[in-house]
C-alpha positions in Angstrom: 0.0 0.0 0.0 2.9 2.4 0.8 4.3 1.7 -2.6 1.1 2.5 -4.3 1.0 5.8 -2.3 4.5 6.7 -3.3 3.7 6.0 -6.9 0.8 8.3 -6.8 2.9 11.0 -5.4 1.3 11.3 -1.9 4.0 10.0 0.4 2.5 11.6 3.4 -0.7 9.8 3.2 1.2 6.4 3.5 1.6 7.0 7.3 -2.0 8.1 7.5 -3.1 4.9 5.7 -1.0 2.8 7.8 -2.3 4.4 11.0 -5.9 3.8 9.9 -5.0 0.1 9.2 -3.6 -0.2 12.8 -6.7 1.5 14.3 -9.0 -0.8 12.3 -7.0 -3.8 13.3 -7.0 -2.8 17.0 -10.8 -2.1 16.8 -11.4 -5.5 15.3 -9.4 -7.2 17.9 -11.3 -5.5 20.7 -14.7 -6.2 18.9 -13.7 -9.9 18.8 -12.8 -9.9 22.4 -16.1 -8.3 23.4 -18.1 -10.6 21.2 -16.7 -13.8 22.6 -19.2 -16.1 24.2 -17.5 -15.5 27.6 -18.0 -11.8 27.4 -20.2 -10.2 30.0 -21.8 -7.0 30.9 -19.1 -6.3 33.5 -16.7 -5.6 30.6 -18.6 -2.8 29.1 -17.5 -0.1 31.5 -13.8 -1.0 31.5 -13.8 -1.4 27.7 -15.3 2.1 27.3 -12.9 3.6 29.7 -9.9 1.9 28.0 -11.0 2.9 24.6 -11.4 6.6 25.7 -8.0 6.7 27.1 -6.6 5.1 23.9 -8.2 7.8 21.8 -7.3 10.7 24.2 -3.7 9.6 24.3 -1.6 11.6 21.7 1.6 10.2 20.4 4.0 11.3 17.7 2.4 8.7 15.3 -0.9 10.6 15.4 0.1 13.3 12.9 -2.4 12.5 10.4 -5.2 11.1 12.5 -5.7 13.6 15.3 -9.0 14.9 14.0 -10.3 11.3 13.5 -9.2 10.4 17.0 -10.9 13.6 18.5 -14.1 12.9 16.6 -14.3 9.3 17.8 -13.5 10.4 21.3 -16.4 13.0 21.1 -18.7 10.3 19.7 -17.7 8.0 22.5 -18.3 10.7 25.0 -21.8 11.3 23.8 -22.9 7.7 23.3 -21.5 6.3 26.5 -21.8 9.3 28.9 -24.4 7.5 31.1 -22.8 3.9 31.0 -21.6 4.3 34.5 -24.9 5.4 35.8 -26.7 2.4 34.3 -27.3 -0.2 37.2 -26.9 -3.3 34.9 -23.4 -2.2 33.9 -22.2 -0.7 37.1 -23.4 -3.6 39.4 -22.0 -6.2 37.1 -18.7 -4.4 36.9 -18.6 -4.0 40.8 -19.4 -7.8 41.2 -16.6 -8.9 38.8 -13.3 -9.6 40.7 -11.2 -8.4 37.9 -12.7 -4.9 37.9 -14.5 -4.1 41.2 -14.5 -0.2 41.4 -11.2 0.4 39.6 -12.7 1.5 36.3 -15.1 4.1 37.4 -14.1 7.6 36.4 -15.1 9.4 39.5 -15.7 8.7 43.2 -19.3 9.8 42.7 -20.0 7.1 40.0 -18.3 4.5 42.2 -20.5 5.6 45.0 -23.6 5.3 42.8 -22.6 1.8 41.7 -22.2 0.7 45.4 -25.6 2.0 46.2 -27.1 0.3 43.2 -25.4 -2.9 44.4 -26.8 -2.5 47.8 -30.3 -1.9 46.4 -30.1 -5.0 44.4 -29.0 -7.1 47.4 -31.8 -5.7 49.5 -34.4 -6.3 46.9 -33.2 -10.0 46.6 -33.3 -10.3 50.4 -36.9 -9.1 50.5 -38.0 -11.3 47.7 -36.4 -14.4 49.4 -38.0 -13.4 52.7 -41.4 -13.1 51.1 -41.0 -16.5 49.4 -40.1 -18.2 52.7 -42.9 -16.6 54.6 -45.4 -17.4 52.0 -44.2 -21.1 52.0 -44.3 -21.1 55.9 -47.8 -19.5 55.9 -49.3 -21.9 53.4 -47.6 -25.2 53.7 -48.0 -27.6 50.9 -50.8 -30.0 51.4 -49.7 -33.5 51.8 -50.9 -36.0 49.1 -52.3 -39.2 50.5 -50.3 -42.4 49.9 -51.3 -44.4 47.0 -51.8 -48.1 47.9 -51.5 -50.0 44.8 -52.7 -53.5 44.2 -50.0 -55.9 43.0 -49.8 -55.7 39.2 -49.2 -59.1 37.8 -48.9 -57.8 34.3 -45.4 -56.3 35.1 -42.6 -58.8 34.5 -40.9 -58.2 37.9 -44.0 -58.1 39.9 -45.2 -61.2 38.1 -42.0 -63.0 39.0 -42.4 -62.0 42.6 -46.0 -63.3 42.6 -44.9 -66.6 41.1 -42.1 -67.0 43.6 -44.6 -66.5 46.5 -47.0 -68.9 45.0 -44.4 -71.6 44.6 -43.0 -71.2 48.1 -46.5 -70.9 49.8 -46.5 -74.7 50.3 -43.1 -74.6 51.9 -44.3 -71.8 54.2 -47.2 -74.1 55.3 -44.7 -76.9 56.2 -42.4 -74.6 58.2 -43.8 -75.2 61.7 -43.7 -78.9 61.2 -40.1 -78.6 60.1 -39.1 -76.5 63.0 -40.6 -79.0 65.6 -38.4 -81.8 64.3 -35.4 -83.1 66.1 -32.2 -82.2 64.2 -30.9 -85.6 64.8 -33.9 -87.1 62.9 -33.0 -84.9 59.9 -29.5 -86.3 59.6 -29.7 -89.4 57.2 -26.2 -90.6 57.9 -26.9 -92.0 61.3 
């Protein structure tokens, strides 16, 4: 690409095109990292803050893209100015052990995030208390036991019934067997 720019006689645009390629490449990498299946809402605030810092940082390589970076920074400022005030993002960022309250831009936004977290915890406690009191006030009615008649159509139950019928005669002879003298049962003597 640089050779094509030199051949056209616009050598200073070569740096500009190279910088745009780098910015687009970095943007695609960050977009891929955000769009992973493991990405969560807790990554929104830190990603916005880091991207704003990247755009605000001026280096010697920014000679041709300062205006573009300033425009992107202004657009980021307007689009994401209330992201730290959103309870979904602030609470999830506070709960993520990687970020906690490190990426909030001011002490006030960190304090708002803590209060939003406290409200969520209190709301969850109230709902769990209501659930337990409702269960305690109205215990579930017990269902009566079902006494089923033996089902002889089932394979196992049928086998159990056959076994009991075969050994019923032996059970009738058991008292007589127990009354016999063990010496009389031994055929060797």
